[in-house]
N, C-alpha and C positions, 0 to 999 in steps of 0.2 A: 440336450439329446444328440446322440450321434446317429448319422445316416450314412449308409454305404450305397453308392450308385455306380453303375457302369456308364461312362459318359465320354463324349468327345467335345473338345473346345471349338466352339464356333467363332468366338470373338474374345480378344483380350485387350483391355484398355488400362493404360497406366493410371495409378491412383496414389496420391501422396508421393513421398520420396522413393519408396521401395516396394510398394504394393501394386497389385493389379485387381481389376474386376473382370471376372470371367463370365461369359455366356456359355453354359454347358447344355448339350442335348443328351439326355439320359434315357436309358431304357425304363427305369423305374418311375421317374417323375416328369418326364418330358423336358421342356426347356426350363432351366432355372438359372438364376444369377447368384454367383458366389464370389466372395472376396478371397484373395490368397495373399498372405502377408510375407514381406521380406524377400520376395523372389527376384528383385532387381539387384540385390546385393551379391557381391562376388562369393561364389561357393555356396549359394543358397541350395538347400537339399531338395526343395520342391520346385526349383526353376523349371525342370522338364515338364511338370504338370501344368504349366501356364503357357506353354508354347501353342501356337495355332495347330489344330488338328491332333493334339495329344489325345490319345485314346487310352483311358486309364480307369482303374477302379479307384474312385475317390471316397475318402472318408471325410464327411462333412459334419461340422458342429452346427446344429440348428437352434436358433433362439428367436422366438417371436416372428417366425416366417423368414428369417434371414439366415443365409448359409455362409460358413467360412471353411475353406479347405484346411484340414489339419493333417492329412495324410494322403498318399497316392502311390499306386504301383502301375507300371505300364501293362497294357494289354497288347498294344501294337504301336511301334514307333512310327510307322509310315515314313521310313527314312528317305525314300525317293522324293517325297514332297519337298524336302529341304535341299536337294541337289539337282532337281530338274524343274526349271521354271514353268514349263508348260503344265506339268503335273500340279505344281503349286497353284497356278492361276485357275486351273480347272477346279481344283478342290476349294479354292476360295469362293468360287461361284456357288458350289454346293452349300458351303457354310452360310453365305450371305442370303441366298434364296431361302434356305430352310429357316433362317432367323426371321426373315421378312414375312413368311407365310405361316408361322406358328405363333401361338400365345403361350404364356408361361403356365406351368403346372398342369399340362394336359398330356399325359403319356399316350403313346401309340406304338405298340410293338412293331406293327408293319412298317411304319415310317422310320422307326429306329433302324430296323433291318435294312430297309431300302437305302438309308443314308450310309451306313457302315459298308454295305456291299458296293455302293458307288465309289466311296473313297478307296476301298480295296482294289477295285478294278482300275481306277485311275492310277493308283500307286504301283500296282504289280503288273499291269498289262500295258499294251501299246496302243490302245484305242481310246485315248483320253477324251476326244471330242464326242465320239459316239456314246461312251459311257455317261458323259455329262448330259447329253441330249436326252437319253433314255430316262435318266434321273429326273430331269426337269419336267418331262411329259408326265411322269408318274406323280411327281410332287404337286403339280397344278391340279391333277385329278383328286388327290387326297385332300387338298386344301379347299376343294369345292369350286375350282375354276376349270373343270374339265373341258378340253378342246373337243368339240363334237366330231363325229365320224367324218373322215376325209372324203366327202362327196358333197354335191350341191344339196343343201338342206331344203331347197324349194322344189326342185324337180327330181331329186334323187339320183341323178346321173353322175357317173364319175366325171371328173373335170379334166379336160385337155385344152391346152392353150392358155388363155388368161384366167387367173384365179383371183377371187376376192374374198376377204375375210372381215367379219364383223367382230370387233373386240368386245362389244357389249354382250353379245350372246355366244361368243366363241364358236361361230358357225362359218362354213365355207359356202361360196356361191359361184356359179358359172357366170360368164359374161351376160347371158340373156336374163338371168334372175337376180342380178346383184342389186341390193338396195343402195340408196344414195350415200349412206354413211359407211359403206364397206370400203376397206382399203385394199389396193391391189398388192399381191405378193407374187414372188416368182414361182414358176412351175417347178423349179428345182426344190424350193423350200417345201412346197406342197407334197411333192413325191417323196422327199426324204421323211417328212412327218408321217405320211401314210405308211411307208415301208416299216419304220420303227414301231409305229402303233400296232400294225397288223402282224409283224414278224419278229419283233424284239430286236435285241442287239446281235443276233447270230447271223447277220447279213452285212455284206460290204456296201458302203456308201462312199461316194467320192468325197474327199476332204473339203473341196470347195462347196459342195452341196450341204455338208454338215455345218460349215461356217455360216451359210445363209440361214439354215434352220436355227442355229443358236442365236443369231441376231434377232430373228423373229421371236423366239421364246423369251429372250431378254426383254424385248419391247413389250410383249404381252404381260409378263410379270410386273414390269414397271407400271403399266396401265392399271393393273389390278391392285397393286400396293401403293400407288401414287408416290413412289420413291425411286430414285435412280439406283440401278444395280451397278455400283461402282466397279465391282470385281469383273462384271461382264465387259465393261469398257476396257479394263486393263487387259483382259484375256484377248480381246479383239486386236488391241494395239500391239500386243506381243506377237500374235500370229502374223500380223502384217510385217513385223520386224524380221521374223525368221523365215518368211516365205520369199 
């Protein structure tokens, strides 16, 4: 049986001599795994469809729950991701985080739109770090790991000065109310998160504050998934290199 899906490549792994195994996130079927044959050979017609972040209409052959790519056509090349390293690393975080926080064969129209819009903003605009942060905040909420309202959960006051965060309950505390297991984060991280949560990405935030927020979000996702977000480390290292 043939299946047609609109999907983006989250991950591509070499398989055998010339094949790859793709992790696709699709509008119609959510996350799926599909093999694509012969794409490592010179002149392979479907090589483009196996590249990271390829956004295509895929024609899949399905047999006993397994998929094989037999055709594809571009929807968007996202060309800048291949020429701009900051855009590439930011998009890599989108792909890895989405892969970590989703299960196979569960479609979600809202999450698909969120992902494609995030990649588009990273590719076509110059607010890569802010677009990534907004995506991660929304992704954790959709995945069931919502970070609670940016105020002290115990007394309800807005927090000024020292800020503490409980990874267990995803809650913030002021100095007076903090529990023993809460970790301290910077006020810049807290304020950046609060601003993006309340006002979205239509507001300017200092790049240094965005970097602190992203490190916090990477750590939070790693705690919840119990896996290292390798692309997050690569992005932070690259930012250190270019700053």
